[in-house]
Structures are given as structure tokens and as C-alpha cells.
C-alpha positions in Angstrom: -2.8 25.1 27.5 -0.1 26.1 25.2 -0.8 27.1 21.5 1.4 25.9 18.6 0.6 27.6 15.4 1.6 25.9 12.0 0.5 26.1 8.3 0.1 22.4 7.7 -0.8 19.6 10.3 -0.2 16.1 9.4 -1.7 13.4 11.6 0.2 10.2 11.5 3.7 9.2 10.8 3.4 6.7 7.9 4.2 7.1 4.2 1.3 9.2 3.2 2.1 12.0 5.7 5.8 11.8 5.1 5.1 12.0 1.2 2.8 15.0 1.6 5.4 16.8 3.8 8.1 16.1 1.4 6.1 17.6 -1.5 5.2 20.5 0.5 8.7 21.3 1.3 10.0 20.6 -2.2 7.5 23.1 -3.5 7.7 25.8 -0.9 10.2 25.3 1.9 8.9 28.3 3.9 5.6 26.5 4.7 5.6 25.3 8.4 4.7 21.7 8.8 3.9 20.0 12.1 3.8 16.2 12.2 1.9 14.3 15.0 2.3 10.6 15.5 1.1 8.6 18.6 3.9 6.2 18.7 7.4 6.9 19.8 8.9 6.3 16.0 7.8 6.7 12.5 6.2 3.9 10.4 5.2 1.4 13.2 1.7 0.6 11.7 0.5 -0.4 8.2 4.0 1.3 6.7 6.2 -0.9 8.7 7.9 -3.4 6.2 6.5 -6.6 7.8 2.9 -5.1 8.0 2.5 -4.9 4.4 3.3 -7.1 1.3 5.9 -4.6 0.1 4.7 -4.9 -3.5 5.1 -1.9 -5.8 1.7 -2.3 -6.8 1.5 -1.7 -10.7 -1.1 -3.9 -11.7 1.2 -6.3 -13.3 0.5 -9.4 -11.1 -2.6 -8.4 -9.1 -5.3 -10.3 -10.8 -8.2 -8.5 -8.7 -7.5 -5.4 -10.7 -8.3 -7.0 -14.0 -11.6 -8.8 -13.4 -13.6 -10.8 -16.1 -16.9 -9.2 -16.7 -20.2 -11.0 -17.6 -19.6 -10.8 -21.5 -16.1 -12.4 -21.2 -14.1 -9.2 -21.5 -11.3 -8.3 -19.2 -11.7 -5.0 -17.4 -8.2 -3.5 -17.4 -9.1 0.2 -16.7 -8.0 -0.1 -13.1 -4.6 -1.8 -13.7 -3.8 1.0 -16.3 -4.6 3.6 -13.7 -2.7 2.1 -10.9 0.2 1.6 -13.0 0.4 5.1 -14.2 0.1 6.3 -10.5 2.8 4.0 -9.4 5.1 5.3 -12.3 4.6 8.9 -10.6 5.8 7.4 -7.2 8.8 5.9 -8.9 9.7 9.4 -10.6 9.2 11.2 -7.4 11.6 9.0 -5.4 14.2 9.2 -8.3 14.0 12.8 -8.0 14.5 12.8 -4.4 17.7 10.5 -4.9 19.0 12.8 -7.4 18.6 15.7 -4.9 20.2 13.7 -2.0 16.9 13.9 -0.2 16.8 10.0 0.0 19.3 7.5 1.0 20.6 5.0 -1.4 17.9 3.2 -3.4 18.7 -0.3 -2.2 17.8 0.8 1.2 14.1 0.9 0.4 13.6 -0.5 -3.3 14.7 -3.6 -5.1 14.2 -5.4 -8.3 11.9 -8.5 -8.0 9.9 -9.7 -11.1 6.2 -9.5 -10.8 4.2 -12.7 -12.0 0.6 -14.0 -12.1 0.3 -17.7 -11.9 -2.9 -19.9 -12.5 -3.9 -23.6 -12.7 -7.0 -25.0 -14.6 -8.1 -24.8 -18.3 -10.6 -21.7 -17.5 -7.8 -19.7 -15.4 -5.3 -20.4 -18.1 -7.7 -18.9 -20.8 -8.4 -15.9 -18.5 -4.8 -15.3 -17.8 -3.8 -15.4 -21.6 -6.9 -13.2 -22.5 -5.5 -10.7 -19.8 -2.2 -10.5 -21.0 -3.5 -9.9 -24.5 -5.8 -7.0 -23.3 -2.9 -5.4 -21.3 0.1 -5.7 -23.7 -1.4 -3.5 -26.4 -0.9 -0.6 -23.8 2.7 0.9 -23.6 2.5 0.6 -19.9 2.3 -3.2 -20.0 4.3 -3.9 -23.4 6.9 -5.8 -21.6 4.6 -8.4 -20.1 5.6 -11.9 -20.9 3.3 -15.0 -21.1 4.2 -18.7 -20.9 2.2 -21.9 -20.5 4.9 -24.4 -21.5 6.3 -26.5 -18.6 10.1 -25.7 -19.7 9.6 -22.0 -19.4 7.5 -22.2 -16.1 10.1 -24.3 -14.5 12.7 -21.7 -15.6 10.6 -18.8 -14.3 9.5 -20.6 -11.0 11.9 -23.3 -10.1 10.8 -23.2 -6.5 7.0 -23.4 -7.2 7.6 -26.1 -10.1 9.7 -28.5 -7.9 7.7 -31.8 -7.2 4.6 -30.6 -9.0 2.5 -32.6 -11.3 3.0 -30.8 -14.6 0.2 -32.6 -16.2 -2.1 -29.9 -15.1 -2.8 -26.8 -17.4 -1.0 -23.9 -15.9 0.2 -20.5 -16.9 2.2 -17.3 -15.9 2.8 -14.1 -17.1 5.8 -12.0 -15.9 7.3 -8.4 -15.9 11.0 -8.2 -15.0 11.1 -4.9 -13.7 8.7 -5.3 -10.8 9.8 -4.1 -7.4 9.8 -4.9 -3.8 9.6 -1.9 -1.5 10.3 -1.4 2.3 7.9 1.4 2.8 9.0 1.6 6.4 12.5 2.4 5.5 11.3 4.9 2.8 9.2 6.6 5.2 12.1 6.8 7.9 14.5 8.1 5.2 12.1 11.0 4.4 11.6 11.6 7.7 15.1 11.8 8.6 15.6 14.3 5.7 12.6 16.4 6.9 13.9 16.5 10.5 16.6 18.7 9.3 14.3 21.3 7.6 13.8 24.3 10.0 10.1 24.4 8.9 9.3 21.0 10.1 8.4 20.0 13.7 7.7 16.5 14.9 5.4 15.6 17.8 6.0 11.9 18.7 4.3 10.0 21.3 1.5 12.4 20.9 -2.2 11.5 21.0 -4.8 13.7 19.1 -7.8 14.1 21.5 -10.2 16.5 19.1 -10.3 18.5 16.2 -12.4 21.8 16.1 -12.9 24.4 13.5 -12.7 27.9 14.9 -13.2 30.5 12.4 -11.0 29.7 9.3 -8.5 27.5 11.3 -8.4 24.2 12.9 -7.7 23.6 16.6 -6.3 20.3 17.4 -6.0 19.2 21.1 -3.3 16.8 21.6 -1.8 14.9 24.7 1.6 13.9 25.5 2.7 12.0 28.5 5.3 14.5 29.7 4.2 17.6 27.9 0.6 17.1 28.8 -2.2 18.7 26.7 -1.4 21.1 24.0 -3.3 22.6 21.1 -2.2 23.1 17.4 -3.8 25.9 15.3 -3.4 24.9 11.6 -4.5 26.4 8.4 -4.8 22.9 6.8 -4.8 19.5 8.3 -4.1 16.0 6.7 -5.3 12.8 8.4 -3.0 10.1 7.2 -3.4 7.9 10.5 -4.2 4.7 8.9 -6.9 2.8 10.8 -7.5 5.8 13.0 -8.4 7.9 10.2 -12.1 7.4 10.3 -12.2 7.9 14.1 -10.5 11.1 13.9 -12.5 12.5 11.1 -15.5 11.5 13.2 -14.0 13.6 16.0 -13.9 16.6 13.7 -17.7 16.7 13.2 -17.4 17.3 9.4 -20.3 16.6 7.2 -18.2 14.8 4.7 -17.7 11.7 6.9 -21.5 11.1 7.4 -22.4 7.8 6.4 -18.8 6.3 6.4 -18.2 3.3 8.4 -15.3 1.0 8.8 -14.7 -2.9 8.2 -11.6 -4.1 10.1 -9.6 -6.9 8.7 -6.6 -8.4 10.4 -3.9 -10.3 8.5 -1.2 -13.1 9.0 1.7 -14.2 7.0 3.8 -17.4 6.6 7.3 -16.5 6.5 10.4 -18.4 5.8 13.8 -17.6 6.9 15.6 -19.7 4.2 17.3 -17.1 2.2 18.7 -19.7 -0.3 15.0 -20.4 -1.3 14.0 -16.8 -1.6 17.0 -16.0 -3.8 15.9 -19.3 -6.0 12.3 -17.9 -6.2 13.3 -14.2 -6.9 9.6 -13.2 -7.8 6.3 -11.9 -6.5 3.8 -14.5 -7.6 0.1 -13.5 -7.3 -2.7 -16.1 -7.9 -6.6 -16.0 -7.9 -8.3 -15.6 -4.6 -10.4 -18.2 -2.8 -14.0 -18.0 -3.5 -15.6 -15.5 -1.0 -12.2 -14.0 -0.1 -11.8 -10.2 0.1 -9.2 -8.6 -2.5 -6.6 -8.1 0.3 -6.5 -12.2 0.8 -5.4 -12.8 -2.6 -2.7 -15.4 -2.1 0.9 -14.7 -3.1 4.5 -16.1 -2.7 6.8 -13.3 -2.5 10.6 -12.7 -2.2 11.1 -9.9 0.2 14.3 -7.8 0.7 14.4 -6.2 4.2 17.4 -4.7 5.6 19.5 -5.9 2.4 18.7 -9.5 2.7 15.9 -11.7 1.1 13.1 -13.8 2.8 10.0 -15.5 1.6 6.5 -14.7 2.6 3.3 -16.3 1.8 -0.2 -14.9 2.4 -1.8 -13.1 3.7 -4.3 -14.8 5.7 -7.2 -12.4 6.4 -9.1 -12.6 9.7 -12.0 -10.7 11.5 -11.0 -8.2 14.0 -12.8 -5.4 15.9 -9.4 -3.5 16.3 -8.5 -0.6 13.8 -4.9 -0.8 14.8 -2.8 -3.7 15.8 -2.7 -2.9 19.4 -5.8 -0.6 19.9 -9.0 -1.2 21.7 -11.3 -4.2 21.0 -14.1 -1.7 21.1 -12.8 0.4 18.0 -15.5 -1.0 15.7 -18.3 -0.3 18.3 -16.9 3.1 19.1 -17.0 4.1 15.5 -20.8 3.5 15.0 -22.9 6.6 14.7 -26.7 7.2 13.9 -25.6 8.3 10.4 -23.6 5.0 9.6 -25.5 2.4 11.5 -27.8 1.8 8.4 -24.9 1.4 5.8 -22.8 -0.7 8.4 -25.8 -3.0 9.0 -26.5 -3.3 5.3 -23.0 -4.3 4.5 -23.0 -6.8 7.5 -26.3 -8.4 5.9 -25.0 -8.4 2.3 -21.3 -9.6 3.2 -22.2 -12.1 6.0 -20.6 -14.7 3.9 -17.4 -12.8 3.9 -17.4 -12.2 7.6 -17.9 -16.0 8.1 -14.9 -16.7 5.8 -12.7 -14.1 7.9 -13.8 -15.8 10.9 -12.8 -19.2 9.6 -9.5 -17.8 8.4 -8.9 -16.3 11.9 -9.2 -19.8 13.5 -7.4 -21.9 10.9 -4.6 -24.0 12.3 -0.9 -23.6 11.0 -1.3 -27.0 9.2 -4.3 -25.6 7.2 -2.2 -22.7 6.2 0.5 -24.9 5.2 -1.8 -26.7 2.8 -2.8 -23.6 1.4 1.1 -22.8 0.7 1.6 -26.2 -1.0 -0.7 -25.2 -3.7 1.9 -22.7 -4.6 4.9 -24.6 -3.3 4.5 -28.3 -3.2 7.9 -28.9 -1.9 7.4 -26.8 1.0 9.4 -27.9 4.4 7.0 -27.1 7.2 10.0 -26.5 9.8 11.2 -23.5 7.7 7.9 -21.6 8.0 6.4 -19.7 10.9 3.3 -17.4 11.3 4.0 -13.6 11.4 1.4 -11.0 12.1 0.6 -8.5 9.5 -0.9 -5.3 9.7 -4.5 -4.1 10.2 -6.7 -2.6 7.5 -9.8 -0.8 7.9 -11.9 -1.2 4.6 -14.4 1.6 3.8 -18.2 1.2 4.2 -20.1 4.1 2.5 -23.4 4.8 0.8 -23.8 4.0 -2.9 -25.7 6.2 -5.5 -29.0 4.5 -4.3 -28.3 5.4 -0.6 -27.3 1.9 0.4 -24.3 0.8 2.2 -21.6 -0.7 0.2 -18.1 -2.1 1.0 -15.4 -0.5 -0.7 -12.0 -2.0 -1.2 -9.3 0.5 -2.0 -8.1 4.0 -0.9 -10.1 7.1 -1.0 -9.3 10.6 -0.2 -12.1 12.6 1.4 -11.9 16.4 1.9 -14.1 19.1 3.5 -16.1 21.5 1.1 -13.7 24.4 2.3 -10.7 22.1 1.5 -9.2 22.8 5.0 -9.2 19.2 6.1 -8.6 15.9 4.1 -8.0 12.3 5.3 -7.0 9.0 3.4 -9.4 6.1 4.1 -9.1 2.4 3.0 -6.2 0.1 2.1 -4.2 -1.2 -0.9 -2.7 -0.2 -3.3 -2.3 2.8 -0.8 1.7 3.1 -0.3 2.3 2.3 -3.8 0.3 5.4 -5.2 1.2 7.6 -2.2 2.6 10.5 -4.5 -0.4 10.7 -6.8 -2.7 10.6 -3.8 -0.9 13.2 -2.1 -0.8 15.4 -5.3 -4.6 15.0 -5.4 -4.6 16.7 -2.1 -2.2 19.4 -3.1 -4.2 20.1 -6.2 -7.6 20.3 -4.3 -6.5 21.8 -1.0 -3.3 23.6 -1.6 -3.3 24.6 -5.2 -1.2 27.8 -4.7 1.7 25.3 -4.2 1.6 24.7 -8.0 2.0 28.2 -9.3 5.2 29.7 -10.9 8.6 28.4 -10.1 6.9 25.7 -7.6 5.3 23.9 -10.7 8.7 23.9 -12.4 10.2 22.2 -9.5 7.3 19.7 -9.4 8.0 18.8 -13.1 11.5 18.2 -12.4 10.6 15.8 -9.6 7.9 14.0 -11.7 8.8 14.6 -15.4 5.5 13.1 -16.8 3.4 15.4 -14.4 0.4 16.7 -16.4 0.6 14.0 -19.2 -0.9 10.8 -19.8 1.5 7.9 -19.9 -1.4 5.5 -21.0 -0.9 6.3 -24.8 2.4 8.1 -25.2 5.0 5.2 -25.8 8.0 7.5 -25.9 7.1 9.2 -22.7 6.8 5.6 -21.0 10.2 4.7 -22.5 11.8 8.0 -21.3 10.5 7.8 -17.7 11.2 4.0 -17.4 14.8 4.6 -18.4 15.0 7.7 -15.9 13.6 5.6 -12.9 15.3 2.3 -13.6 18.6 3.9 -13.8 18.2 6.4 -11.0 16.9 3.7 -8.7 19.4 1.2 -9.7 16.7 -1.2 -10.8 18.0 -2.1 -14.1 20.7 -4.5 -13.3 21.0 -4.8 -9.7 20.3 -8.4 -8.3 19.8 -7.9 -4.5 18.6 -11.5 -3.7 21.8 -13.1 -3.6 22.7 -15.3 -0.6 24.8 -13.5 2.2 28.0 -15.1 3.0 27.2 -15.6 6.6 24.5 -18.4 6.3 21.4 -19.7 4.8 18.8 -18.4 7.0 17.7 -14.7 7.9 16.0 -14.6 11.5 13.1 -12.4 10.8 11.8 -12.4 14.5 8.3 -13.0 15.7 
């Protein structure tokens, strides 16, 4: 069996691994990097454009990031944190564009306003209070609020058409929201990295096992033609989406003990009417149904994929036992270990209502899903909408401070005590905060990359690095001007109707 030596081994061909690879090469181009991906191409799972919402998650529109507490106050800390982290991503992508390491911005990012919309007296009161709490911070100072019919019709012409305007309703709006094709962004970074002598790609390659030998990792792989090969690496990052948990379990590290997975599937309703998409021109998030998981917060989005707009509604979550879209039905069962059985059983008992909800959603008919869409868009034309599979997500099950199992929505990076291996588990906001997540990995596991001239190069790529955006108005204004101009987001209007027709064929 052949042995291949590398400094940094990245398992997975999605946005996280490509971001870490790009950061490492920008800071020290002499580090040898090997990328292993089981598919034949990059960005085929969660990072693929149609397998995620494409929202540049910044806390502007996502109401599940700002929950109302029992005392009536709105908790905004999570929204502030996510926004600051997304700003780091925008700066990094801007820096790569300036250096010519990324293709033209319109290929992967487009301006689409971010909005929240609610109906009912209590919900309107909540939204108004939420905006009041957020707008006092520099990061959210540009958030607008409206509850009058005239402004709502102006902001949301497609949603207000044929609607009874007698019901109390309100919306907030941030004009500089974004729609991101994370698949195209990943492939663009991958294309640039493929020309680096220090970067190797092993595609169509499965990871069979991970074993620590001395102070290095030996990772066994299998390729259909090349057969079994072993990679010897000083540092390993597992960014393999739904497979990350299984790979960490193969490594046998103590840090993964007690962790389990709660897989959730997803389905979109997609429209090919690009005139409607151009008219809507917004990502509009509402409040989730009772019992729904955070990833099922309904939203009606204008998407821009391959330079052309479409509409997407959902996601409709469902229960699954797969960890990837085309993996084994036994993934969930095979992930059970003696150390995670108890927390998984405790979560199953505590969240049985959620499981029933997901099963109910999974077997819902097309007509039932269209009825949910009508709450957003009363003028819906059923013939223009079709179901489209979304990506698989594996939410985290872990032990809480009392030693009981808890279901955790969100992302988490776990690292070994010796900092020789790290992995990203969980889901949204994931890709949007990929830069800060991977900077966390570098700070903890590869801190020597941040010394001397490398630190200066990093500050050129991310001007706000090491500073707080939450309370520095001048810095917020400075980085916003920089990213909006560099990524061509300030005046560009991407959702114009192409001359060749009204409909965009999105496939099935």
C-alpha cells in the first residue's frame, strides 16, 4: 500500500474544506495540502446550490436567531454574533477577488434584500420589538420596519397580491442582503487551488479509516482504480457534512464520545417563473410552525443561480435515516455506540413530537405544501411550482452540563486535545460563517500560521480581524463600503428578466 505524506489533510470537497485550504495557502503557500473527496467533483452535497437556501446568513431575516424570552425581552446576541462572523466571510471573499483568486463576484454572490414578515397582532408586536432591539447596534442600523399596507405592497408586491390587507402584518428589510451560490464559490476556490503546486486533489476517493501513529495521522483511503492508499498527515480536518460524525467515530478520539446525529431531510417548492422572481426580489423569512425545527423556518426566496433568478419556498423538513442524500439507510443505526446510546435515547424521548412532525412533513402531499405556500403568496399558480429535493442535514446530539442528551441546532467545531484533528458538525448557518469557523480551526490547531508576515497578510484579507464590529460604527461603515464595492453589491441588480423567455428550467 502506497504512503502519501502531507502537512494538512482535508476530508470533504465542500465550502469548509476549500475555505480552510484557501486560508492556509494564503498564509503559507509552502504547506502541503491534500483534499480527499468521495464524489467525482467538488460541492455535490450540502454546498451544492440547490441543496441549501443560498442565504448569506447575517441575522437580518432569520427570526429563530432572535427568540423572545419568558420576560418578553428579545435575545439578540446570536444574531449579532452571526452577523459579525458573516462580515468576516464577505471581507475574505473580497480580498480574494482583489487578488484575482476568485472569479467575478456575480458568479457566486448577488444582492437580494433580506426581510422578515409576520401576521397577527402578537407577531407584529414581536417584530417591532425585535427591530428596536437590533437597530441600536451598528451592524443592524440600516434595518427598516413597516406595518402600513402601502409600504408592504411596495416591498412585497408578489406576496401582497390578492391578500386580505385587513389582517395586522409587518415586515423588516435590509437592502444589502445577499444570495450566495456556495457551490460555485467552492468550485471557484477549488479551481484556483488546483493551480497551486502545494495542493493535491484525491477525488472519487473514500476514507476507510483514521489512526493516530505517534504524532501523525495515518488515513486509509480507497479509489476505484488506484486501490487502497494511505495518507500520513500532521493535521486532519474533517469537513465531510453528514459523514463527519461517522469519520470522527472511526478515528476513535475521546472528544467524539457522547455525540450522536439527528438526520433531517428537506424538500423545496421551486418555481421556474423568473418574472415572478424578479418581481419578488427578496428573501422573506417568517415564523416557524409550532413544533418545527429551526431549519424548517418557512421562507420565500429569490435565488440567483448561473446568473438567472428563480423562486424557492420551504424548506419542508422530513425524517430520514441517511446522513447524505444517496448514502445508506442504515447510517443512523450504524452511528450508534455504547457512549452515545443514552443521549440519543433521551433526545428521542424528549423530542418525540419533533420526530412525529418530521414524519408528517415527509409524507405531506404536494397540495398540502402549496397550501403552506399560499400563506406567503395567495396568488400562487400551482402549475408553476414543482418539488425539488434539498440537502440532508445531521443535527448534533450531545451531552449537556447535567450529563443528559440534548439536540443542538447549529454548527460546532470539535478538536482533539492535542489539536491534531478537528471536525465540523451540524448545520446552518454553516457556509455563511465558514471563514470565521475555519479561522477558529487555525487559531487553535495551526497557530504558527498567524505569526509575523502571515498575520499581516491575514489582516489584508480580513481588515476587521482582531477587532469587534459590534460596537465600532466607523469600522462597520469602512468594511461595508469595502465589501459592497469589491463584490459589486451596492448598485448591481441581478434579477432582471433575461431576453430569452419567462421561465428558467431548473431541472428535477
